[in-house]
DRENZAKOL-658775 format. One line per 10 residues: number of its first residue (from 0); their letters; for each residue x, y, z of C-alpha. Coordinates in nm, 4 decimals. Example, Ala and Ser with C-alpha at 12.3 -4.5 7.8 and 13.67 -1.06 7.14 Angstrom:
# DRENZAKOL-658775
0 = AS = 1.2300/-0.4500/0.7800 | 1.3670/-0.1060/0.7140
This chain:
# DRENZAKOL-658775
0 = MNKIIKMKYI = -1.7972/-1.8272/0.4042 | -1.9091/-1.9207/0.0815 | -2.0157/-1.6123/-0.1042 | -2.3040/-1.7913/-0.2901 | -2.4614/-1.8931/0.0568 | -2.4328/-1.5430/0.1717 | -2.6263/-1.4281/-0.1468 | -2.8945/-1.6601/-0.0966 | -2.9732/-1.5787/0.2448 | -2.9589/-1.2007/0.2141
10 = KSLSLVFLAF = -3.2327/-1.2086/-0.0035 | -3.4400/-1.2954/0.2854 | -3.3505/-0.9637/0.4622 | -3.6061/-0.7660/0.2751 | -3.8725/-0.9737/0.4681 | -3.7622/-0.8609/0.8004 | -3.8511/-0.5193/0.9158 | -3.8262/-0.3042/1.2396 | -4.0377/-0.0325/1.3568 | -3.9593/0.1551/1.6882
20 = GFLILSSCND = -3.7990/-0.1502/1.8436 | -4.0679/-0.3925/1.7712 | -3.9990/-0.6645/1.5307 | -4.2370/-0.7574/1.2525 | -4.1884/-1.1175/1.1679 | -4.2547/-1.2213/0.8058 | -4.2591/-1.5833/0.7007 | -3.9183/-1.6851/0.5614 | -3.8825/-2.0539/0.5164 | -3.4974/-2.0385/0.5077
30 = FLDVNDNPTK = -3.4609/-1.8492/0.8482 | -3.7611/-2.0452/1.0192 | -3.6202/-2.3638/0.9209 | -3.5064/-2.5211/1.2612 | -3.4594/-2.8762/1.1754 | -3.6480/-3.1568/1.3389 | -3.7082/-3.0456/1.6996 | -4.0638/-2.9215/1.7690 | -3.9620/-2.7636/2.0981 | -3.7339/-2.4954/1.9229
40 = VRDANLKVLL = -3.9835/-2.3876/1.6660 | -4.1379/-2.1312/1.9097 | -3.7905/-1.9647/1.9557 | -3.7060/-1.9542/1.5919 | -3.7267/-1.5718/1.6195 | -3.3361/-1.5894/1.7043 | -3.2888/-1.6891/1.3338 | -3.4820/-1.3850/1.2145 | -3.3186/-1.1370/1.4726 | -2.9697/-1.2375/1.4087
50 = PNVIEKTSAA = -2.9743/-1.1707/1.0161 | -3.1726/-0.8510/1.0618 | -2.9315/-0.6849/1.3037 | -2.6397/-0.8103/1.1071 | -2.7816/-0.6216/0.8036 | -2.8456/-0.3046/1.0308 | -2.4910/-0.3131/1.1309 | -2.3700/-0.3266/0.7686 | -2.5890/-0.0202/0.7162 | -2.4657/0.1405/0.9985
60 = HYKAMLTANR = -2.1079/0.1031/0.8874 | -2.1977/0.2285/0.5270 | -2.3765/0.5569/0.6710 | -2.1037/0.6281/0.8813 | -1.8473/0.5944/0.6015 | -2.0277/0.8581/0.4071 | -1.9347/1.1116/0.6706 | -1.6025/0.9760/0.8093 | -1.4574/0.9425/0.4487 | -1.5291/1.3002/0.3737
70 = ITHQLDHVSG = -1.3578/1.4422/0.6923 | -1.0509/1.2186/0.6306 | -1.0299/1.3322/0.2605 | -1.0880/0.9914/0.1153 | -1.4192/1.0837/-0.0507 | -1.5345/1.4398/-0.1226 | -1.8861/1.5525/-0.2359 | -1.9455/1.7333/-0.5557 | -2.2015/1.9798/-0.3932 | -1.9006/2.1180/-0.1696
80 = YYGNKITMGG = -1.6835/2.0464/0.1669 | -1.8699/1.9118/0.4691 | -2.0279/2.1944/0.6805 | -2.0311/2.2451/1.0488 | -2.3474/2.0609/1.1343 | -2.2472/1.6936/1.1221 | -2.5056/1.4933/1.3362 | -2.5030/1.1554/1.1799 | -2.8574/1.1271/1.2745 | -2.9175/0.8140/1.0595
90 = NWITSYLSAL = -2.6453/0.6213/1.2554 | -2.8073/0.7323/1.5821 | -3.1351/0.5654/1.4858 | -2.9871/0.2745/1.3193 | -2.7773/0.1887/1.6327 | -3.0227/0.2505/1.8940 | -3.3581/0.1731/1.7200 | -3.2831/-0.0922/1.4858 | -2.9610/-0.2760/1.6200 | -2.9320/-0.2564/2.0073
100 = NNLKIIVEKS = -3.3077/-0.2942/2.0900 | -3.2986/-0.6152/1.9081 | -2.9590/-0.7346/2.0236 | -3.0895/-0.6738/2.3894 | -3.3900/-0.9123/2.2827 | -3.1164/-1.1770/2.1507 | -2.9397/-1.1687/2.4806 | -3.2479/-1.2166/2.6748 | -3.3882/-1.5133/2.4578 | -3.0267/-1.6565/2.4643
110 = DDNDHYSPHY = -3.0397/-1.6488/2.8461 | -3.3654/-1.8474/2.8670 | -3.2889/-2.1149/3.1428 | -3.4686/-2.4037/2.9330 | -3.3020/-2.2895/2.5969 | -2.9683/-2.1342/2.6969 | -2.7872/-2.0625/2.3872 | -2.4502/-1.8887/2.4439 | -2.3430/-1.9158/2.1003 | -2.6255/-1.6575/1.9948
120 = KGIARILQAI = -2.5338/-1.4544/2.3052 | -2.1848/-1.4420/2.2159 | -2.2496/-1.2924/1.8728 | -2.4891/-1.0480/2.0095 | -2.2113/-0.9204/2.2711 | -1.9879/-0.8699/1.9555 | -2.2429/-0.6747/1.7728 | -2.3446/-0.4786/2.0688 | -1.9750/-0.3832/2.1397 | -1.9547/-0.2634/1.7665
130 = HIGMITDFWE = -2.2557/-0.0496/1.8030 | -2.1467/0.1124/2.1391 | -1.7971/0.1530/1.9727 | -1.9656/0.3556/1.6946 | -2.1729/0.5510/1.9103 | -1.8949/0.6603/2.1382 | -1.6677/0.7135/1.8443 | -1.9040/0.9480/1.6761 | -2.0580/1.1300/1.9891 | -1.8261/1.0725/2.2855
140 = NAPYSDALKG = -2.0727/1.0644/2.5834 | -2.4089/0.9073/2.4942 | -2.6811/0.6773/2.6793 | -2.6507/0.3208/2.7041 | -2.6527/0.1820/3.0718 | -3.0055/0.3840/3.1275 | -3.1020/0.3324/2.7908 | -3.3142/0.0727/2.5856 | -3.5849/0.0776/2.8646 | -3.8625/0.1998/2.6365
150 = SENTTPTYDS = -4.1456/0.4123/2.8088 | -3.9898/0.3155/3.1494 | -3.7244/0.5886/3.0764 | -3.7594/0.8174/2.7827 | -3.4804/1.0455/2.9221 | -3.1781/0.8189/2.9732 | -2.8752/0.9730/3.1247 | -2.5420/0.9597/2.9346 | -2.2638/0.7275/2.9973 | -1.9224/0.8704/2.9860
160 = QEKLYSTLFE = -1.6902/0.7554/2.6849 | -1.4762/0.5899/2.9454 | -1.7569/0.3831/3.0728 | -1.8754/0.3029/2.7160 | -1.5329/0.1745/2.6311 | -1.5252/-0.0078/2.9558 | -1.8577/-0.1750/2.8614 | -1.7735/-0.2762/2.4965 | -1.4480/-0.4456/2.6333 | -1.6685/-0.6296/2.9005
170 = YLNEAIPLLE = -1.8691/-0.7452/2.6277 | -1.5878/-0.8728/2.3757 | -1.4187/-1.0451/2.6781 | -1.7352/-1.2150/2.7750 | -1.8248/-1.3103/2.4133 | -1.5330/-1.5564/2.3679 | -1.5998/-1.8022/2.6168 | -1.9728/-1.7768/2.5310 | -1.8564/-1.8815/2.1553 | -1.6504/-2.1588/2.2747
180 = ADESFYSPGK = -1.9302/-2.3210/2.4836 | -1.9515/-2.6883/2.4195 | -2.3272/-2.6852/2.4232 | -2.5824/-2.4270/2.3295 | -2.9510/-2.5011/2.2794 | -2.9689/-2.2757/1.9449 | -2.6808/-2.2302/1.7327 | -2.6470/-1.9993/1.4383 | -2.6115/-2.1470/1.0836 | -2.7465/-2.0012/0.7519
190 = DDLIYNGDLS = -2.8841/-1.7020/0.9660 | -2.5330/-1.6019/1.0365 | -2.5024/-1.3889/0.7102 | -2.1201/-1.3105/0.7946 | -1.9429/-1.6472/0.9017 | -2.2456/-1.9102/0.8218 | -2.2238/-2.0278/1.1852 | -1.8353/-2.0793/1.1933 | -1.8070/-1.9649/1.5813 | -1.4196/-1.9625/1.5452
200 = KWVKLAHSLK = -1.4371/-1.6760/1.3191 | -1.6563/-1.4782/1.5365 | -1.3834/-1.5394/1.8312 | -1.1212/-1.4119/1.5891 | -1.3170/-1.1117/1.5191 | -1.3638/-1.0414/1.9087 | -0.9880/-1.0368/1.9462 | -0.9234/-0.8034/1.6458 | -1.1820/-0.5799/1.7704 | -1.0149/-0.5643/2.1168
210 = ARYLLHLSNK = -0.7032/-0.4681/1.9324 | -0.8953/-0.1874/1.7428 | -1.0461/-0.0469/2.0445 | -0.7362/-0.0737/2.2476 | -0.5565/0.1171/1.9717 | -0.8213/0.4102/1.9934 | -0.7065/0.4507/2.3425 | -0.3327/0.4674/2.2576 | -0.3112/0.8402/2.3675 | -0.4104/0.7123/2.7357
220 = SNVDWNKIVN = -0.1163/0.6792/2.9935 | -0.2086/0.3199/3.0356 | -0.1843/0.1926/2.6978 | -0.0337/-0.1584/2.6542 | 0.1163/-0.2154/2.3115 | 0.2040/-0.5658/2.3832 | -0.1612/-0.6450/2.4676 | -0.2758/-0.4676/2.1151 | -0.0019/-0.6961/1.9653 | -0.1442/-1.0213/2.1408
230 = EAQQGLSSNA = -0.4818/-0.9310/2.0357 | -0.4229/-0.8620/1.6905 | -0.2345/-1.1968/1.6359 | -0.5166/-1.3998/1.7875 | -0.7515/-1.2181/1.5555 | -0.8563/-1.2438/1.1894 | -0.5993/-1.4576/1.0058 | -0.6861/-1.4083/0.6229 | -0.9313/-1.2509/0.3951 | -1.1525/-1.5522/0.4552
240 = DNFQLFYNDV = -1.2289/-1.3995/0.8261 | -1.3077/-1.0403/0.7049 | -1.6093/-0.9202/0.8757 | -1.8139/-0.8085/0.5909 | -2.1553/-0.8560/0.4418 | -2.2010/-0.9676/0.0743 | -2.4873/-0.8336/-0.1220 | -2.6506/-0.9282/-0.4660 | -2.8708/-0.8285/-0.7458 | -3.1716/-0.8382/-0.5193
250 = SLNPIYDKIA = -3.0342/-0.6765/-0.2002 | -2.7766/-0.4480/-0.3588 | -2.4732/-0.3238/-0.2133 | -2.5359/0.0404/-0.1166 | -2.2171/0.1792/-0.2585 | -2.3270/0.0465/-0.5810 | -2.7047/0.1409/-0.5407 | -2.6770/0.4816/-0.3766 | -2.3566/0.6150/-0.5146 | -2.2256/0.4342/-0.8421
260 = LSNQTGNLTV = -2.5719/0.4187/-1.0117 | -2.6576/0.7897/-0.9224 | -2.3111/0.8946/-1.0489 | -2.3964/0.6839/-1.3623 | -2.7166/0.8647/-1.4293 | -2.5643/1.2187/-1.3851 | -2.7004/1.2524/-1.0093 | -2.3369/1.2925/-0.8877 | -2.2774/1.2484/-0.5287 | -1.9365/1.1487/-0.3668
270 = TFGKMYVDML = -1.6338/1.0537/-0.5334 | -1.2715/0.9938/-0.4526 | -1.0995/1.2742/-0.2611 | -0.7594/1.4322/-0.4099 | -0.5729/1.3073/-0.1113 | -0.6805/0.9522/-0.1664 | -0.6064/0.9598/-0.5382 | -0.2817/1.1286/-0.4796 | -0.1784/0.8511/-0.2812 | -0.2432/0.5865/-0.5617
280 = NGTSYDFDPR = -0.1580/0.7997/-0.8724 | 0.2197/0.8627/-0.8312 | 0.1942/1.2126/-0.6916 | 0.2373/1.1495/-0.3252 | 0.4087/0.8076/-0.3443 | 0.5117/0.5743/-0.6206 | 0.2298/0.4735/-0.8610 | -0.0058/0.2005/-0.6946 | -0.1562/-0.0853/-0.9249 | -0.4671/-0.0840/-0.6927
290 = IEKIVDKDTF = -0.5890/0.2468/-0.8452 | -0.7179/0.0477/-1.1585 | -0.9414/-0.1626/-0.9333 | -1.0598/0.0952/-0.6947 | -1.1145/0.3927/-0.9247 | -1.2705/0.4700/-1.2667 | -1.1154/0.7472/-1.4454 | -1.3239/0.6622/-1.7624 | -1.1654/0.8217/-2.0646 | -0.9808/1.0804/-1.9111
300 = PNYAGLATYD = -0.5993/1.0604/-1.9519 | -0.5135/1.1232/-1.5667 | -0.6285/1.0278/-1.2321 | -0.7446/1.3275/-1.0342 | -0.9443/1.3400/-0.7169 | -1.2013/1.5986/-0.5900 | -1.1010/1.8873/-0.3535 | -1.3943/2.0964/-0.3183 | -1.2204/2.2995/-0.0603 | -0.9438/2.4000/-0.3119
310 = LNAPKHTCEI = -1.0591/2.6230/-0.6032 | -0.7180/2.5876/-0.7718 | -0.7222/2.2093/-0.7559 | -0.7616/2.0482/-1.1102 | -1.0704/1.9296/-1.2225 | -1.1516/1.5807/-1.0763 | -1.1459/1.2874/-1.3365 | -1.2300/1.0056/-1.0936 | -1.5653/0.8510/-1.0288 | -1.7169/0.5764/-0.8175
320 = STKTWYAQPS = -1.8529/0.3729/-1.1061 | -2.0388/0.0137/-1.1494 | -1.7012/-0.0689/-1.3018 | -1.5061/-0.0474/-0.9799 | -1.4531/-0.3214/-0.7105 | -1.6214/-0.1846/-0.4123 | -1.9216/-0.0636/-0.6223 | -2.0244/-0.4052/-0.7529 | -2.3890/-0.4889/-0.6815 | -2.2562/-0.8196/-0.4995
330 = APIIMMSYSE = -1.9507/-0.6552/-0.3405 | -1.9395/-0.6507/0.0334 | -1.9356/-0.3699/0.2909 | -1.6222/-0.4432/0.4829 | -1.6734/-0.3670/0.8396 | -1.3353/-0.4949/0.9633 | -1.0568/-0.6688/0.7448 | -0.7673/-0.8838/0.7793 | -0.5539/-0.6058/0.6476 | -0.6873/-0.3584/0.9256
340 = SKFIEAEALL = -0.5885/-0.6199/1.1810 | -0.2358/-0.6620/1.0388 | -0.1743/-0.2712/1.0255 | -0.3050/-0.2506/1.3824 | -0.0349/-0.5219/1.4843 | 0.2257/-0.3201/1.2619 | 0.1812/-0.0048/1.4393 | 0.1791/-0.1670/1.7829 | 0.5105/-0.3561/1.7011 | 0.6629/-0.0307/1.5832
350 = KLSGTAYDAY = 0.5935/0.1250/1.9097 | 0.7482/-0.1507/2.0882 | 1.0824/-0.1311/1.8669 | 0.9862/-0.4715/1.7452 | 0.9749/-0.6109/1.3989 | 0.6879/-0.4373/1.2271 | 0.7623/-0.4987/0.8825 | 0.6173/-0.8680/0.8346 | 0.2891/-0.7411/0.9600 | 0.2860/-0.4367/0.7459
360 = EAGIIANMEM = 0.3521/-0.6317/0.4501 | 0.1009/-0.8902/0.5252 | -0.1786/-0.6153/0.5411 | -0.0673/-0.4846/0.2014 | -0.0627/-0.8090/0.0419 | -0.3922/-0.9067/0.1844 | -0.5682/-0.5930/0.0561 | -0.4069/-0.6508/-0.2990 | -0.5101/-1.0157/-0.3172 | -0.8771/-0.9040/-0.2033
370 = LGLSSTKIDA = -0.8931/-0.6776/-0.5038 | -0.7807/-0.9365/-0.7336 | -0.4314/-0.8004/-0.8413 | -0.2007/-1.0419/-1.0178 | 0.1044/-1.1890/-0.8287 | 0.3331/-1.0043/-1.0707 | 0.2059/-0.6663/-0.9753 | 0.1905/-0.7543/-0.6061 | 0.5380/-0.8861/-0.6158 | 0.6777/-0.5716/-0.7947
380 = YISALNGSVD = 0.4959/-0.3430/-0.5437 | 0.6278/-0.5403/-0.2290 | 0.9748/-0.5386/-0.3812 | 1.0078/-0.1594/-0.4167 | 0.9375/-0.1199/-0.0301 | 1.2989/-0.2496/0.0497 | 1.1850/-0.4183/0.3747 | 1.1679/-0.1211/0.5903 | 0.8645/0.0690/0.7456 | 0.7862/0.3690/0.9566
390 = LEHIMKEKYI = 0.4401/0.5070/1.1160 | 0.3820/0.7410/0.7967 | 0.3932/0.4175/0.5523 | 0.1627/0.2012/0.7764 | -0.0902/0.4705/0.8027 | -0.0676/0.5353/0.4353 | -0.1412/0.1724/0.3584 | -0.4019/0.1524/0.6064 | -0.5669/0.4808/0.4586 | -0.5678/0.3201/0.1220
400 = ALIFNHETWN = -0.6938/-0.0332/0.2469 | -0.9834/0.1357/0.4433 | -1.1648/0.3294/0.1828 | -1.5402/0.2875/0.2481 | -1.4843/0.2430/0.6305 | -1.5050/0.5046/0.9025 | -1.1845/0.3794/1.0906 | -0.9441/0.6075/0.9373 | -1.1322/0.9090/1.1132 | -1.0207/0.7417/1.4372
410 = DMRRLDFNPD = -0.6479/0.6994/1.3108 | -0.6622/1.0858/1.2060 | -0.8188/1.1906/1.5512 | -0.5848/1.0124/1.7725 | -0.2877/1.1184/1.5589 | -0.3954/1.4910/1.5429 | -0.4501/1.4932/1.1797 | -0.0669/1.5177/1.1404 | 0.0196/1.5912/0.7771 | 0.3721/1.4528/0.8370
420 = IFKGFVRVTE = 0.1765/1.1262/0.8882 | -0.1143/1.1694/0.6361 | 0.0777/1.3179/0.3559 | -0.1503/1.5676/0.1679 | -0.3965/1.6303/0.4415 | -0.5408/1.9727/0.4375 | -0.6657/2.1570/0.7513 | -0.9552/2.3574/0.5850 | -1.0283/2.6789/0.7657 | -1.2297/2.8626/0.5099
430 = IDGKPLERTG = -1.4359/2.7875/0.1914 | -1.4574/3.0506/-0.0973 | -1.2807/3.2988/0.1569 | -1.5423/3.2421/0.4212 | -1.4096/3.1189/0.7512 | -1.5563/2.7912/0.8852 | -1.7231/2.7851/1.2336 | -1.4778/2.5358/1.3340 | -1.1308/2.5807/1.3980 | -0.9906/2.2242/1.2654
440 = PAQRALYPDT = -1.1234/1.9148/1.1412 | -1.4355/1.7546/1.2947 | -1.3671/1.5701/1.5920 | -1.7143/1.4511/1.6580 | -2.0706/1.4480/1.5357 | -2.3518/1.6687/1.7081 | -2.6086/1.5089/1.8970 | -2.9229/1.4751/1.6387 | -3.1863/1.7158/1.6777 | -3.4306/1.4749/1.8009
450 = EFSRNNANAK = -3.2218/1.4115/2.1085 | -3.2667/1.7780/2.2180 | -3.6235/1.7497/2.1646 | -3.6764/1.4329/2.3413 | -3.3781/1.4084/2.6024 | -3.2779/1.8023/2.6130 | -3.1421/1.8156/2.9704 | -2.9079/1.5432/2.9143 | -2.7908/1.6228/2.5526 | -2.7186/1.9944/2.6600
460 = SNFKSIDEKM = -2.5188/1.8889/2.9625 | -2.2845/1.6571/2.7286 | -2.2812/1.8882/2.4395 | -1.9322/1.9800/2.3025 | -1.8398/2.1662/1.9989 | -1.7758/1.9991/1.6727 | -1.3801/2.0558/1.6832 | -1.3318/1.9617/2.0529 | -1.1121/1.6627/2.1027 | -1.2778/1.3484/2.2698
470 = WKDKN = -1.1612/1.1856/2.6089 | -1.0129/0.8971/2.3975 | -0.7897/1.1209/2.2033 | -0.6416/1.3256/2.4638 | -0.3011/1.2383/2.6268
């Protein structure tokens, strides 16, 4: 999708607000422009609802990343290593209150017999699947089938993680024929801030998401590696298909607005972790030219990441600044990339003893091209790979490419945070000589405090300690 078009329409997002599941509509000429059919004007709400839930989906990814990237050592916080009480309450509110409530409305409006709109419903099903996926990947069991009923049920029961995964696969499977329907009373256009109404790209996304979620379940006995390959190969096919929301100088990229600007004014927050920087600076592997695009070391002579859990680590020199690629005002929040899809394919092919190298190389090149590296630097990096690959190197490249994305946390959990695969990962058990309450890296977030006050019985019966593995990650 044309970046300028995305920027133009995201400016209208500030006019759309949600409050406890009820939509407040502001006038917005671009979104309310439904051409010349007067019978469609009364249902223009779809054109307001869709950009709103897309923005909330991007916001949820940003919030999730702030926690997940610290657990995976991609980022670290200058105030110290993450503690034992991880609730991710902002994600709980965003997914349930701001996204899923309004996605339910989109589905209901799309099912209107007189204005049946399968194209909108297909997109809504994909976005519903994404939010269900985030919810269960953060908390395992959670309300869904009994939720979103408002005052009719204020204490919804919790679905098991197995059931939630079944639901999201059901939604993704349903979405594809809906998006491919020949007729739809309403079809998205400019209000689709991701693909500008190109439904074929949403179909590709559905396939790549199926590959991602199937990979999440790869520790289960019924894993089908061939299906993962098949879904990935039908999925995102270039960087132009990336599932990402671009921002601009009016609606600022939150990495720029909330991290880079804070760092620039001395209100330091998160920065790149030692493990992440060491993968790029020549310490753990050969020097990676992407570091010059991703990391700002300002006037310091060496790249050194932050490790607040290690008092003996060298002083960090790297910051997330307004000079870096991901922290530009108009940079995107990348929710799923072509690179990720290719690395999923590569891992599955490796398990099948197939030829994984081509997919692995394609994932690397796509990430480098996205960052704007020269062909000379890309060719030199690829030439040094010698045409071979193993799981460690697939995960290393995926780890680098998925900075500012929560997906690496899923990879690390299903692969048991194995330092032989994730070189440089440290299982932190104490800080300043004081033992942590958990026995290993965080496997989940704890339910938010509000859930214990509003839905106490169900929250308590599903409570698990922060370091207990989820169903999806168990053999």
